[in-house]
C-alpha positions in Angstrom: 43.2 2.1 -24.7 42.1 -1.2 -23.5 43.8 -4.2 -25.0 41.6 -6.9 -26.4 41.9 -10.1 -28.3 40.9 -10.2 -32.0 39.9 -12.8 -34.5 40.3 -12.0 -38.1 38.9 -13.7 -41.2 41.1 -12.9 -44.2 39.4 -13.3 -47.5 41.2 -13.5 -50.9 39.3 -14.3 -54.1 41.9 -15.7 -56.4 43.6 -19.2 -56.2 46.9 -19.6 -54.5 49.8 -19.8 -55.1 50.1 -16.8 -57.4 52.9 -14.7 -58.8 50.7 -11.6 -58.8 51.8 -8.8 -56.6 48.5 -8.5 -54.9 48.6 -12.0 -53.8 52.1 -11.4 -52.4 51.0 -8.3 -50.6 47.9 -10.0 -49.1 49.2 -13.3 -48.0 52.4 -11.9 -46.6 50.4 -9.3 -44.6 48.2 -12.0 -43.3 51.0 -14.3 -42.4 52.6 -11.6 -40.4 49.4 -10.3 -38.8 47.8 -13.7 -37.9 50.3 -14.4 -34.9 49.2 -10.9 -33.4 45.6 -12.2 -33.2 43.7 -14.6 -31.0 42.6 -16.4 -34.1 42.8 -16.2 -38.0 41.5 -17.9 -41.0 42.1 -17.5 -44.7 38.9 -17.8 -46.9 40.1 -18.6 -50.5 38.9 -20.7 -53.5 40.8 -23.9 -53.7 41.6 -26.0 -56.9 42.5 -29.3 -54.9 44.3 -30.6 -51.7 47.6 -29.4 -53.1 46.2 -25.9 -53.4 44.9 -26.1 -49.7 48.4 -27.1 -48.6 50.0 -24.2 -50.6 47.5 -21.7 -49.4 48.1 -22.8 -45.7 51.8 -22.6 -46.2 51.7 -19.1 -47.7 49.4 -17.7 -45.2 50.4 -19.6 -42.0 46.9 -20.2 -40.8 43.9 -22.7 -41.3 42.1 -22.3 -44.7 38.6 -22.1 -45.3 37.5 -23.4 -48.7 35.4 -20.7 -50.5 32.2 -22.0 -52.0 33.2 -20.8 -55.5 34.4 -22.3 -58.8 37.9 -21.4 -60.0 36.5 -20.3 -63.4 35.1 -18.2 -64.6 36.7 -15.5 -62.6 33.7 -13.0 -62.4 31.5 -15.9 -61.1 34.3 -16.9 -58.5 34.6 -13.4 -57.2 30.8 -13.1 -56.9 30.4 -16.4 -55.1 33.3 -15.8 -52.8 31.3 -12.7 -51.5 27.8 -14.2 -51.6 28.5 -17.4 -49.7 31.1 -15.8 -47.1 28.5 -14.8 -44.6 27.3 -18.5 -44.2 30.6 -19.9 -43.1 30.9 -20.4 -39.3 34.3 -18.5 -39.4 32.5 -15.5 -40.7 30.4 -15.5 -37.4 33.3 -16.3 -35.2 35.5 -13.5 -36.5 35.6 -9.9 -35.1 36.5 -8.4 -38.4 36.7 -9.4 -42.0 40.0 -8.3 -43.8 39.6 -8.0 -47.4 40.8 -6.3 -50.6 37.6 -6.8 -52.5 34.7 -4.3 -52.5 32.0 -6.8 -53.1 33.1 -8.9 -50.4 33.4 -5.8 -48.0 29.9 -4.9 -48.9 28.4 -8.3 -48.3 30.2 -8.5 -44.9 28.7 -5.1 -43.9 25.2 -6.3 -45.0 25.4 -9.5 -42.9 26.6 -7.6 -39.7 30.4 -7.8 -39.7 33.0 -5.3 -39.3 35.4 -4.8 -42.3 38.9 -3.7 -42.7 39.7 -3.0 -46.5 43.3 -2.9 -47.7 43.8 -2.1 -51.3 46.1 0.2 -53.3 43.8 1.4 -56.2 42.4 4.9 -56.1 39.0 3.7 -57.1 37.2 7.1 -56.8 39.5 8.6 -59.3 39.7 5.6 -61.7 36.0 4.8 -61.7 34.1 7.8 -60.7 30.6 6.3 -60.9 31.6 4.3 -57.9 32.1 7.4 -55.8 28.7 7.8 -54.0 28.5 4.0 -53.3 32.1 4.2 -52.0 31.1 7.1 -49.9 28.1 5.2 -48.4 30.1 2.1 -47.9 33.1 3.6 -46.1 30.9 5.8 -44.0 29.0 2.8 -42.6 29.7 2.3 -38.9 30.9 -1.2 -39.4 33.3 -0.3 -42.0 36.2 0.3 -39.5 39.1 1.3 -41.8 40.4 1.7 -45.4 44.1 0.9 -45.6 45.9 2.5 -48.5 49.4 1.7 -49.7 50.1 5.3 -50.7 49.2 8.7 -49.7 48.3 9.4 -53.2 45.4 6.8 -53.0 44.4 8.0 -49.4 43.8 11.6 -50.7 41.3 10.2 -53.4 39.2 8.6 -50.8 39.3 11.6 -48.2 38.1 13.9 -51.2 34.8 11.9 -51.0 34.2 13.2 -47.4 35.3 10.2 -45.6 36.7 11.0 -42.0 40.5 11.0 -41.8 40.5 8.3 -39.1 38.7 5.8 -41.5 41.3 6.2 -44.2 45.0 5.4 -43.4 48.2 5.1 -45.2 50.3 2.0 -44.3 52.8 1.2 -47.0 54.0 -2.2 -48.3 57.3 -3.8 -47.2 60.0 -6.5 -48.1 61.1 -9.7 -46.6 64.5 -9.1 -44.9 65.4 -12.8 -45.2 65.8 -12.3 -48.9 68.6 -9.8 -48.3 70.6 -11.4 -45.4 73.1 -13.1 -47.6 74.4 -10.0 -49.7 76.2 -10.9 -52.8 79.1 -8.7 -54.1 78.3 -7.0 -57.4 80.8 -8.8 -59.6 80.0 -12.2 -58.1 76.2 -11.6 -58.8 77.2 -10.7 -62.3 79.2 -14.0 -62.7 76.1 -15.9 -61.4 73.9 -14.6 -64.2 76.4 -14.9 -67.0 77.4 -11.2 -67.2 80.9 -10.4 -68.2 83.2 -8.7 -65.5 83.0 -5.0 -65.6 80.0 -4.8 -67.9 77.6 -2.1 -66.7 74.0 -3.2 -65.9 70.7 -1.6 -65.6 68.3 -4.2 -64.1 64.4 -4.1 -64.0 62.4 -6.8 -62.1 58.7 -7.3 -62.3 56.2 -8.1 -65.1 57.7 -7.6 -68.6 54.7 -6.0 -70.5 53.7 -2.8 -72.1 52.0 -1.5 -69.0 55.1 -0.9 -67.0 56.8 1.7 -69.2 59.4 -0.7 -70.4 59.5 0.8 -73.9 61.6 3.7 -72.4 64.2 1.1 -71.1 64.5 -0.5 -74.6 64.8 3.0 -76.3 67.5 4.0 -73.7 69.4 0.7 -74.5 69.5 1.8 -78.1 71.1 5.0 -77.0 73.6 3.3 -74.6 74.8 0.2 -76.4 77.7 -0.2 -73.9 75.3 -0.8 -71.0 73.5 -4.2 -70.6 69.8 -3.7 -69.8 68.3 -6.9 -68.0 64.5 -7.0 -67.8 63.5 -9.9 -65.6 59.9 -11.2 -65.4 58.8 -12.2 -68.9 56.0 -14.7 -69.3 56.4 -15.1 -73.0 56.4 -13.3 -76.3 54.8 -9.9 -76.0 55.2 -6.3 -77.2 58.3 -5.5 -75.2 60.0 -8.9 -76.1 59.2 -8.1 -79.8 60.6 -4.5 -79.4 63.8 -5.7 -77.9 64.4 -8.4 -80.3 66.8 -6.4 -82.4 68.3 -4.6 -79.5 71.6 -6.7 -78.7 72.3 -5.1 -75.3 68.6 -5.9 -73.9 68.4 -9.3 -72.2 65.0 -10.6 -71.5 64.7 -13.1 -68.6 61.7 -15.2 -67.6 60.1 -14.9 -64.2 62.3 -15.9 -61.4 61.5 -17.2 -58.0 62.6 -15.2 -54.9 65.8 -17.1 -54.4 67.0 -16.7 -57.9 65.8 -13.1 -58.2 68.2 -12.0 -55.7 71.1 -12.7 -58.1 69.7 -10.3 -60.6 69.0 -7.6 -58.2 72.5 -7.8 -56.8 74.0 -7.8 -60.3 72.5 -4.3 -61.0 74.7 -1.2 -61.2 71.4 0.6 -61.4 67.9 -0.7 -60.5 65.4 0.6 -62.7 61.6 1.5 -62.0 60.8 2.7 -65.5 60.2 6.6 -65.2 56.8 6.5 -67.0 53.2 7.8 -66.2 51.7 4.8 -68.0 51.4 2.4 -64.9 49.8 5.1 -62.9 48.0 7.2 -65.4 46.9 5.2 -68.5 46.6 1.7 -67.0 46.0 2.5 -63.3 47.4 -1.0 -62.4 50.4 0.2 -60.4 50.4 2.7 -57.6 53.8 2.8 -55.6 55.0 -0.5 -57.0 56.0 -3.3 -54.5 59.6 -3.3 -56.0 60.2 0.1 -54.5 60.6 -1.5 -51.0 62.9 -4.5 -51.9 64.9 -2.2 -54.2 65.6 0.0 -51.1 66.7 -3.0 -49.1 69.2 -4.2 -51.7 71.7 -1.5 -51.3 72.0 -0.9 -55.0 71.3 2.6 -56.6 67.7 3.2 -57.8 66.6 5.1 -60.8 62.9 6.1 -61.2 60.4 8.7 -62.4 59.1 11.8 -60.6 55.6 10.6 -60.3 53.4 11.3 -57.3 53.2 7.8 -55.8 57.0 7.0 -56.2 57.9 10.4 -54.9 56.3 9.5 -51.5 59.1 7.2 -50.7 62.0 7.9 -53.0 63.6 11.4 -52.8 65.9 12.7 -55.7 69.5 12.8 -55.0 68.9 11.4 -51.5 67.9 7.8 -51.7 67.3 7.4 -55.4 67.8 9.4 -58.7 64.4 10.6 -60.0 64.0 12.0 -63.5 61.1 13.5 -65.4 58.7 10.8 -66.6 58.5 9.6 -70.3 61.5 11.3 -71.5 64.3 9.1 -73.1 67.0 11.9 -73.0 66.2 12.3 -69.2 66.4 8.6 -68.5 69.7 8.3 -70.4 71.0 11.2 -68.5 70.1 9.6 -65.2 71.9 6.4 -66.2 75.0 8.4 -67.1 74.8 10.3 -63.9 74.8 7.2 -61.8 77.3 5.1 -63.8 79.6 8.2 -64.2 79.8 8.9 -60.4 80.2 5.9 -58.4 80.5 8.0 -55.2 77.1 9.5 -55.8 75.6 6.1 -56.6 77.0 4.6 -53.5 75.7 7.5 -51.3 72.1 7.0 -52.7 72.3 3.2 -52.2 73.5 3.6 -48.6 70.6 6.1 -47.8 68.1 3.8 -49.5 69.3 0.8 -47.5 68.9 2.8 -44.2 65.4 3.9 -45.2 64.4 0.4 -45.9 64.5 -0.6 -42.2 61.1 1.1 -41.8 59.5 -1.0 -44.5 59.6 -4.6 -43.4 56.3 -6.9 -43.6 56.6 -7.4 -39.9 56.5 -3.6 -39.3 53.7 -3.2 -41.6 51.7 -6.0 -39.7 52.4 -4.4 -36.3 51.0 -1.1 -37.6 47.9 -2.7 -39.2 47.2 -4.5 -36.1 47.4 -1.4 -33.8 45.3 0.4 -36.3 42.5 -2.2 -36.5 42.5 -2.6 -32.6 42.2 1.2 -32.3 39.5 1.5 -35.0 37.5 -1.5 -33.3 37.3 0.5 -30.0 36.8 3.9 -31.6 33.5 5.9 -31.5 32.0 6.0 -34.8 32.7 9.3 -36.7 30.1 11.0 -39.0 31.2 11.4 -42.6 31.0 14.6 -44.4 27.7 15.4 -46.1 27.2 15.0 -49.7 25.2 18.0 -51.0 24.4 19.6 -54.3 28.2 20.5 -55.1 29.3 16.9 -54.5 26.6 15.4 -56.6 27.3 17.8 -59.4 31.0 17.0 -59.3 30.1 13.2 -59.3 27.9 13.5 -62.4 30.5 15.6 -64.2 33.4 13.1 -63.5 31.1 10.1 -64.3 30.2 11.6 -67.7 33.9 12.1 -68.3 34.6 8.5 -67.4 31.7 7.3 -69.7 33.3 9.3 -72.7 36.7 7.8 -71.9 35.2 4.3 -71.9 33.3 4.7 -75.2 36.3 6.5 -76.9 39.2 4.3 -75.5 37.5 1.1 -74.4 39.2 1.5 -71.0 37.4 1.1 -67.7 40.1 3.2 -65.8 40.0 6.9 -66.0 43.5 8.2 -65.9 44.7 11.5 -64.3 46.2 13.9 -66.5 49.8 13.3 -66.9 50.6 16.9 -67.7 49.5 17.9 -64.3 52.3 19.0 -61.9 53.6 16.5 -59.5 51.1 15.7 -56.7 48.3 17.6 -58.4 44.8 15.8 -58.9 43.1 15.6 -62.3 40.5 18.4 -63.0 37.3 17.8 -64.9 
């Protein structure tokens, strides 16, 4: 394949800096990808000059101020897409790199090529979008859909999109965060945990969408173990639930340099073994914490869900238990705390596996993929016939009934389905 220089216009529709995971994924990917290109810009809405400086520092490239207000959010997203084609950087770029479907559509309409990088399985979660997604991704200028998990990739392939246009490149972690490793007991001392106290640590957003009720209930069953939940933004359902559980410590959101102390203070790192994030709320698919948990060299306990199971393997690099079962979660905690040799073996394998998941490695893979797709001959998508339209209507009616009955826009897969199986209508 002939090598060629490439200019990328990255577009992000929320103000920076941000503590949201999507902002971390997008800006970190852009920062590592930009040096591999001939030129790169970040198109983003700015609050003020300080916001511009913060965005440039995060992304490591020149910033283009999106012609959109900060609030309301819906108008901001609409105008970020509507005004994008009128910026000179849009015309100078070889490809627009986005995580927003509206922006992708506008870029296609105005003659640009698009790389779309997003984690959600939209065809499954909002079935009425399926035919539009099929048409959008089938367009010759839509060069690639980058998924963070094979779980999501399969949902797009089911629409009839050619395999070459839908690829899985998983997220990563920042190795610099883990260069100065902290011994377990020293890390516990730093965060005020008594020597010898066994700990189960969760990091991320502390809210009801993450399955953390399971952790609180497990803490009631194991009062001798300290459960530390890091990432609280104030009083919420989980904070209220944990108020009368003395061995649950709720910790506010921590910056990266402080978060390391909590990660290294864990006898067990917890990804709540629950279907809720994937199935009911649809807001988390293969969570970002998986990758820096791997790199920490601490034992990981998680659930046997299809997304997590792509990276974590039971009794190889993690302990996986059936989801939404407090007895099984408690049994997993006991298994790791009661067998230090086993816990150490899982942690060592996890650390070894983590070397494939750095942000730099992700950027290299994406650069090679986008370059390949830019030069590839367009491939025809599968044809939507009577069978596809019938399935689309059935799933859309199912989604509408769910919206009316539950008031939720995301249609969940059936939690009772076997691991890796799709929802049936």
